[in-house]
A tleap script that builds the chain and sets N, CA, C and O, in Angstrom:
source leaprc.protein.ff14SB
mol = sequence {
  NMET ILE ASP PRO LYS PRO ILE THR ASN GLU
  ASN ILE LEU MET ALA LEU GLY ILE VAL LEU
  VAL GLU ILE ARG ALA ALA ASP GLU ILE SER
  THR ALA ARG MET LEU ALA ASP ALA PHE HIE
  ASN ALA PRO ALA MET ILE ALA SER GLY ALA
  SER PRO GLN ASP THR TRP ALA SER VAL LEU
  GLY THR ALA ARG ARG LEU ASP VAL GLU ARG
  TYR VAL VAL TRP LEU LEU SER HIE VAL GLN
  ALA ARG GLN ILE SER CASN
}
set mol.1.N position { 81.583 90.960 91.421 }
set mol.1.CA position { 82.867 90.583 90.892 }
set mol.1.C position { 83.939 90.813 91.950 }
set mol.1.O position { 83.976 91.877 92.568 }
set mol.2.N position { 84.792 89.853 92.162 }
set mol.2.CA position { 85.856 89.967 93.147 }
set mol.2.C position { 87.175 90.134 92.402 }
set mol.2.O position { 87.541 89.302 91.572 }
set mol.3.N position { 87.879 91.212 92.707 }
set mol.3.CA position { 89.160 91.480 92.079 }
set mol.3.C position { 90.242 90.789 92.896 }
set mol.3.O position { 90.206 90.856 94.125 }
set mol.4.N position { 91.205 90.127 92.255 }
set mol.4.CA position { 92.252 89.440 93.006 }
set mol.4.C position { 93.210 90.396 93.720 }
set mol.4.O position { 93.875 89.993 94.674 }
set mol.5.N position { 93.289 91.628 93.285 }
set mol.5.CA position { 94.146 92.600 93.959 }
set mol.5.C position { 93.401 93.132 95.184 }
set mol.5.O position { 92.186 93.326 95.134 }
set mol.6.N position { 94.119 93.368 96.277 }
set mol.6.CA position { 93.422 93.890 97.463 }
set mol.6.C position { 92.895 95.297 97.214 }
set mol.6.O position { 93.542 96.119 96.565 }
set mol.7.N position { 91.727 95.547 97.735 }
set mol.7.CA position { 91.110 96.871 97.636 }
set mol.7.C position { 91.552 97.657 98.862 }
set mol.7.O position { 91.473 97.169 99.989 }
set mol.8.N position { 92.015 98.871 98.632 }
set mol.8.CA position { 92.456 99.723 99.739 }
set mol.8.C position { 91.635 101.005 99.756 }
set mol.8.O position { 90.988 101.369 98.775 }
set mol.9.N position { 91.682 101.674 100.897 }
set mol.9.CA position { 91.012 102.977 100.966 }
set mol.9.C position { 91.620 103.942 99.961 }
set mol.9.O position { 90.911 104.770 99.389 }
set mol.10.N position { 92.917 103.844 99.743 }
set mol.10.CA position { 93.571 104.701 98.762 }
set mol.10.C position { 92.993 104.464 97.365 }
set mol.10.O position { 92.754 105.417 96.623 }
set mol.11.N position { 92.766 103.189 97.002 }
set mol.11.CA position { 92.138 102.879 95.711 }
set mol.11.C position { 90.777 103.559 95.594 }
set mol.11.O position { 90.463 104.179 94.577 }
set mol.12.N position { 89.986 103.434 96.637 }
set mol.12.CA position { 88.627 103.972 96.619 }
set mol.12.C position { 88.658 105.495 96.513 }
set mol.12.O position { 87.884 106.083 95.757 }
set mol.13.N position { 89.543 106.129 97.263 }
set mol.13.CA position { 89.627 107.595 97.216 }
set mol.13.C position { 90.154 108.086 95.877 }
set mol.13.O position { 89.713 109.125 95.386 }
set mol.14.N position { 91.076 107.366 95.284 }
set mol.14.CA position { 91.555 107.752 93.949 }
set mol.14.C position { 90.430 107.602 92.920 }
set mol.14.O position { 90.278 108.449 92.040 }
set mol.15.N position { 89.647 106.532 93.029 }
set mol.15.CA position { 88.506 106.342 92.135 }
set mol.15.C position { 87.493 107.465 92.342 }
set mol.15.O position { 86.940 107.987 91.374 }
set mol.16.N position { 87.249 107.835 93.588 }
set mol.16.CA position { 86.330 108.929 93.879 }
set mol.16.C position { 86.810 110.230 93.241 }
set mol.16.O position { 86.004 110.991 92.706 }
set mol.17.N position { 88.095 110.487 93.292 }
set mol.17.CA position { 88.634 111.689 92.659 }
set mol.17.C position { 88.354 111.715 91.168 }
set mol.17.O position { 87.996 112.756 90.617 }
set mol.18.N position { 88.515 110.571 90.512 }
set mol.18.CA position { 88.217 110.485 89.080 }
set mol.18.C position { 86.730 110.677 88.837 }
set mol.18.O position { 86.331 111.354 87.888 }
set mol.19.N position { 85.912 110.084 89.692 }
set mol.19.CA position { 84.457 110.210 89.554 }
set mol.19.C position { 84.027 111.668 89.686 }
set mol.19.O position { 83.133 112.112 88.966 }
set mol.20.N position { 84.643 112.410 90.585 }
set mol.20.CA position { 84.276 113.815 90.734 }
set mol.20.C position { 84.561 114.596 89.451 }
set mol.20.O position { 83.786 115.476 89.073 }
set mol.21.N position { 85.656 114.280 88.789 }
set mol.21.CA position { 85.953 114.920 87.504 }
set mol.21.C position { 84.918 114.504 86.458 }
set mol.21.O position { 84.434 115.331 85.686 }
set mol.22.N position { 84.587 113.215 86.446 }
set mol.22.CA position { 83.579 112.711 85.500 }
set mol.22.C position { 82.225 113.375 85.731 }
set mol.22.O position { 81.517 113.691 84.774 }
set mol.23.N position { 81.866 113.585 86.981 }
set mol.23.CA position { 80.589 114.237 87.290 }
set mol.23.C position { 80.571 115.655 86.723 }
set mol.23.O position { 79.574 116.086 86.144 }
set mol.24.N position { 81.668 116.370 86.890 }
set mol.24.CA position { 81.734 117.747 86.371 }
set mol.24.C position { 81.661 117.778 84.855 }
set mol.24.O position { 81.152 118.737 84.275 }
set mol.25.N position { 82.168 116.735 84.210 }
set mol.25.CA position { 82.225 116.708 82.747 }
set mol.25.C position { 81.000 116.042 82.111 }
set mol.25.O position { 80.863 116.040 80.887 }
set mol.26.N position { 80.117 115.481 82.929 }
set mol.26.CA position { 78.989 114.717 82.393 }
set mol.26.C position { 78.050 115.601 81.582 }
set mol.26.O position { 77.674 116.692 82.010 }
set mol.27.N position { 77.684 115.110 80.410 }
set mol.27.CA position { 76.715 115.814 79.571 }
set mol.27.C position { 75.291 115.595 80.070 }
set mol.27.O position { 74.418 116.445 79.899 }
set mol.28.N position { 75.081 114.460 80.678 }
set mol.28.CA position { 73.748 114.099 81.172 }
set mol.28.C position { 73.722 114.167 82.692 }
set mol.28.O position { 74.563 113.563 83.358 }
set mol.29.N position { 72.769 114.891 83.236 }
set mol.29.CA position { 72.652 114.990 84.689 }
set mol.29.C position { 72.376 113.620 85.306 }
set mol.29.O position { 72.780 113.367 86.440 }
set mol.30.N position { 71.702 112.744 84.586 }
set mol.30.CA position { 71.409 111.414 85.127 }
set mol.30.C position { 72.691 110.611 85.339 }
set mol.30.O position { 72.803 109.864 86.312 }
set mol.31.N position { 73.654 110.763 84.433 }
set mol.31.CA position { 74.942 110.082 84.594 }
set mol.31.C position { 75.663 110.614 85.825 }
set mol.31.O position { 76.195 109.839 86.621 }
set mol.32.N position { 75.681 111.916 85.981 }
set mol.32.CA position { 76.322 112.530 87.141 }
set mol.32.C position { 75.673 112.051 88.430 }
set mol.32.O position { 76.368 111.745 89.399 }
set mol.33.N position { 74.365 111.984 88.450 }
set mol.33.CA position { 73.654 111.535 89.654 }
set mol.33.C position { 73.956 110.083 89.990 }
set mol.33.O position { 74.138 109.742 91.159 }
set mol.34.N position { 74.012 109.227 88.979 }
set mol.34.CA position { 74.301 107.814 89.232 }
set mol.34.C position { 75.703 107.643 89.815 }
set mol.34.O position { 75.893 106.881 90.763 }
set mol.35.N position { 76.669 108.338 89.262 }
set mol.35.CA position { 78.027 108.238 89.782 }
set mol.35.C position { 78.114 108.808 91.196 }
set mol.35.O position { 78.770 108.229 92.062 }
set mol.36.N position { 77.461 109.929 91.425 }
set mol.36.CA position { 77.451 110.515 92.768 }
set mol.36.C position { 76.789 109.565 93.759 }
set mol.36.O position { 77.295 109.375 94.864 }
set mol.37.N position { 75.673 108.972 93.381 }
set mol.37.CA position { 74.983 108.031 94.266 }
set mol.37.C position { 75.848 106.824 94.587 }
set mol.37.O position { 75.858 106.350 95.723 }
set mol.38.N position { 76.570 106.328 93.598 }
set mol.38.CA position { 77.393 105.136 93.822 }
set mol.38.C position { 78.487 105.409 94.848 }
set mol.38.O position { 78.798 104.532 95.654 }
set mol.39.N position { 79.071 106.587 94.841 }
set mol.39.CA position { 80.232 106.874 95.689 }
set mol.39.C position { 79.937 107.730 96.915 }
set mol.39.O position { 80.841 107.948 97.722 }
set mol.40.N position { 78.722 108.222 97.091 }
set mol.40.CA position { 78.508 109.228 98.119 }
set mol.40.C position { 78.732 108.748 99.549 }
set mol.40.O position { 79.050 109.568 100.410 }
set mol.41.N position { 78.584 107.475 99.837 }
set mol.41.CA position { 78.801 106.974 101.199 }
set mol.41.C position { 80.256 106.609 101.481 }
set mol.41.O position { 80.625 106.408 102.638 }
set mol.42.N position { 81.078 106.520 100.454 }
set mol.42.CA position { 82.451 106.045 100.633 }
set mol.42.C position { 83.268 106.899 101.611 }
set mol.42.O position { 83.899 106.327 102.499 }
set mol.43.N position { 83.294 108.224 101.501 }
set mol.43.CA position { 84.118 108.993 102.451 }
set mol.43.C position { 83.699 108.793 103.911 }
set mol.43.O position { 84.553 108.657 104.786 }
set mol.44.N position { 82.405 108.774 104.173 }
set mol.44.CA position { 81.938 108.582 105.552 }
set mol.44.C position { 82.275 107.186 106.057 }
set mol.44.O position { 82.629 107.015 107.224 }
set mol.45.N position { 82.167 106.194 105.190 }
set mol.45.CA position { 82.504 104.825 105.606 }
set mol.45.C position { 83.996 104.726 105.918 }
set mol.45.O position { 84.383 104.112 106.912 }
set mol.46.N position { 84.823 105.320 105.082 }
set mol.46.CA position { 86.271 105.299 105.329 }
set mol.46.C position { 86.587 106.025 106.634 }
set mol.46.O position { 87.359 105.529 107.454 }
set mol.47.N position { 85.988 107.198 106.823 }
set mol.47.CA position { 86.237 107.987 108.034 }
set mol.47.C position { 85.778 107.266 109.299 }
set mol.47.O position { 86.368 107.445 110.364 }
set mol.48.N position { 84.729 106.453 109.188 }
set mol.48.CA position { 84.222 105.756 110.371 }
set mol.48.C position { 84.947 104.443 110.644 }
set mol.48.O position { 84.643 103.753 111.617 }
set mol.49.N position { 85.911 104.097 109.781 }
set mol.49.CA position { 86.706 102.900 110.027 }
set mol.49.C position { 86.195 101.632 109.376 }
set mol.49.O position { 86.657 100.540 109.706 }
set mol.50.N position { 85.259 101.753 108.466 }
set mol.50.CA position { 84.783 100.564 107.748 }
set mol.50.C position { 85.937 99.974 106.944 }
set mol.50.O position { 86.834 100.696 106.509 }
set mol.51.N position { 85.909 98.683 106.754 }
set mol.51.CA position { 86.970 98.051 105.969 }
set mol.51.C position { 86.842 98.488 104.507 }
set mol.51.O position { 85.743 98.791 104.043 }
set mol.52.N position { 87.950 98.521 103.794 }
set mol.52.CA position { 87.877 98.861 102.372 }
set mol.52.C position { 86.942 97.917 101.602 }
set mol.52.O position { 86.253 98.339 100.673 }
set mol.53.N position { 86.925 96.654 101.993 }
set mol.53.CA position { 86.053 95.688 101.314 }
set mol.53.C position { 84.585 96.035 101.530 }
set mol.53.O position { 83.783 95.939 100.601 }
set mol.54.N position { 84.222 96.442 102.762 }
set mol.54.CA position { 82.834 96.832 103.023 }
set mol.54.C position { 82.473 98.112 102.279 }
set mol.54.O position { 81.376 98.232 101.733 }
set mol.55.N position { 83.393 99.060 102.259 }
set mol.55.CA position { 83.140 100.311 101.538 }
set mol.55.C position { 82.954 100.029 100.058 }
set mol.55.O position { 82.022 100.539 99.437 }
set mol.56.N position { 83.839 99.218 99.492 }
set mol.56.CA position { 83.731 98.903 98.068 }
set mol.56.C position { 82.454 98.129 97.774 }
set mol.56.O position { 81.824 98.353 96.741 }
set mol.57.N position { 82.063 97.225 98.663 }
set mol.57.CA position { 80.818 96.473 98.472 }
set mol.57.C position { 79.625 97.423 98.427 }
set mol.57.O position { 78.691 97.211 97.653 }
set mol.58.N position { 79.652 98.458 99.245 }
set mol.58.CA position { 78.573 99.451 99.232 }
set mol.58.C position { 78.557 100.215 97.909 }
set mol.58.O position { 77.503 100.384 97.295 }
set mol.59.N position { 79.724 100.671 97.478 }
set mol.59.CA position { 79.829 101.380 96.194 }
set mol.59.C position { 79.340 100.489 95.058 }
set mol.59.O position { 78.532 100.905 94.228 }
set mol.60.N position { 79.834 99.278 95.035 }
set mol.60.CA position { 79.503 98.353 93.953 }
set mol.60.C position { 78.025 97.969 93.964 }
set mol.60.O position { 77.408 97.848 92.906 }
set mol.61.N position { 77.460 97.778 95.143 }
set mol.61.CA position { 76.036 97.446 95.236 }
set mol.61.C position { 75.153 98.545 94.663 }
set mol.61.O position { 74.200 98.275 93.932 }
set mol.62.N position { 75.481 99.786 95.004 }
set mol.62.CA position { 74.712 100.908 94.451 }
set mol.62.C position { 74.947 101.029 92.952 }
set mol.62.O position { 74.012 101.279 92.190 }
set mol.63.N position { 76.184 100.854 92.533 }
set mol.63.CA position { 76.496 100.925 91.095 }
set mol.63.C position { 75.737 99.854 90.325 }
set mol.63.O position { 75.247 100.105 89.224 }
set mol.64.N position { 75.639 98.673 90.896 }
set mol.64.CA position { 74.904 97.579 90.246 }
set mol.64.C position { 73.425 97.957 90.101 }
set mol.64.O position { 72.821 97.769 89.046 }
set mol.65.N position { 72.870 98.486 91.168 }
set mol.65.CA position { 71.447 98.872 91.158 }
set mol.65.C position { 71.173 99.961 90.128 }
set mol.65.O position { 70.101 99.995 89.524 }
set mol.66.N position { 72.139 100.848 89.929 }
set mol.66.CA position { 71.971 101.975 89.008 }
set mol.66.C position { 72.482 101.685 87.597 }
set mol.66.O position { 72.439 102.552 86.725 }
set mol.67.N position { 72.956 100.483 87.382 }
set mol.67.CA position { 73.444 100.031 86.076 }
set mol.67.C position { 74.693 100.779 85.612 }
set mol.67.O position { 74.855 101.055 84.423 }
set mol.68.N position { 75.575 101.104 86.562 }
set mol.68.CA position { 76.884 101.667 86.224 }
set mol.68.C position { 78.006 100.783 86.773 }
set mol.68.O position { 79.148 101.222 86.913 }
set mol.69.N position { 77.664 99.545 87.078 }
set mol.69.CA position { 78.631 98.624 87.666 }
set mol.69.C position { 79.844 98.404 86.758 }
set mol.69.O position { 80.979 98.391 87.235 }
set mol.70.N position { 79.616 98.235 85.483 }
set mol.70.CA position { 80.729 97.977 84.563 }
set mol.70.C position { 81.763 99.100 84.639 }
set mol.70.O position { 82.964 98.837 84.711 }
set mol.71.N position { 81.305 100.335 84.622 }
set mol.71.CA position { 82.228 101.472 84.693 }
set mol.71.C position { 82.958 101.488 86.034 }
set mol.71.O position { 84.168 101.711 86.071 }
set mol.72.N position { 82.250 101.257 87.124 }
set mol.72.CA position { 82.847 101.308 88.456 }
set mol.72.C position { 83.896 100.205 88.625 }
set mol.72.O position { 84.949 100.443 89.216 }
set mol.73.N position { 83.622 99.026 88.122 }
set mol.73.CA position { 84.595 97.926 88.182 }
set mol.73.C position { 85.817 98.276 87.338 }
set mol.73.O position { 86.952 98.066 87.767 }
set mol.74.N position { 85.588 98.804 86.147 }
set mol.74.CA position { 86.702 99.226 85.295 }
set mol.74.C position { 87.532 100.295 85.994 }
set mol.74.O position { 88.761 100.266 85.939 }
set mol.75.N position { 86.867 101.229 86.646 }
set mol.75.CA position { 87.557 102.319 87.316 }
set mol.75.C position { 88.489 101.789 88.403 }
set mol.75.O position { 89.629 102.243 88.509 }
set mol.76.N position { 88.027 100.844 89.206 }
set mol.76.CA position { 88.883 100.261 90.236 }
set mol.76.C position { 90.099 99.589 89.600 }
set mol.76.O position { 91.221 99.773 90.072 }
set mol.77.N position { 89.892 98.824 88.551 }
set mol.77.CA position { 91.010 98.161 87.867 }
set mol.77.C position { 91.997 99.183 87.328 }
set mol.77.O position { 93.210 98.993 87.419 }
set mol.78.N position { 91.479 100.264 86.767 }
set mol.78.CA position { 92.324 101.337 86.225 }
set mol.78.C position { 93.170 101.964 87.337 }
set mol.78.O position { 94.372 102.166 87.164 }
set mol.79.N position { 92.555 102.264 88.452 }
set mol.79.CA position { 93.265 102.878 89.578 }
set mol.79.C position { 94.324 101.918 90.111 }
set mol.79.O position { 95.458 102.321 90.368 }
set mol.80.N position { 93.961 100.667 90.273 }
set mol.80.CA position { 94.928 99.694 90.787 }
set mol.80.C position { 96.108 99.526 89.827 }
set mol.80.O position { 97.253 99.426 90.269 }
set mol.81.N position { 95.847 99.495 88.544 }
set mol.81.CA position { 96.916 99.348 87.550 }
set mol.81.C position { 97.844 100.562 87.579 }
set mol.81.O position { 99.059 100.413 87.449 }
set mol.82.N position { 97.295 101.736 87.745 }
set mol.82.CA position { 98.114 102.951 87.810 }
set mol.82.C position { 98.994 102.950 89.047 }
set mol.82.O position { 100.134 103.412 88.994 }
set mol.83.N position { 98.480 102.434 90.169 }
set mol.83.CA position { 99.266 102.413 91.395 }
set mol.83.C position { 100.411 101.416 91.283 }
set mol.83.O position { 101.495 101.658 91.813 }
set mol.84.N position { 100.186 100.312 90.606 }
set mol.84.CA position { 101.229 99.304 90.430 }
set mol.84.C position { 102.343 99.852 89.556 }
set mol.84.O position { 103.519 99.599 89.814 }
set mol.85.N position { 101.978 100.603 88.522 }
set mol.85.CA position { 102.978 101.116 87.590 }
set mol.85.C position { 103.758 102.307 88.135 }
set mol.85.O position { 104.802 102.666 87.591 }
set mol.86.N position { 103.264 102.914 89.194 }
set mol.86.CA position { 103.971 104.079 89.773 }
set mol.86.C position { 104.989 103.656 90.745 }
set mol.86.O position { 105.675 104.496 91.326 }
savepdb mol mol.pdb
quit
């Protein structure tokens, strides 16, 4: 899914922050692992200078494989909407 709003590193890092809270609150270890797996490469990709689009494609690809894509896509939209309203 391609979002019409540009994806930024700030969007990805804000989503990661929310995911870390979700991981701590997860009742099921499998849910925590899937979310961690989806986002675990993002900080290193950002630090190495990867484009936000490439970083997001990596996150989304893993999320799709782990069947958490819907949540991850929603999370990006939520973060972007919050940034627009601030």
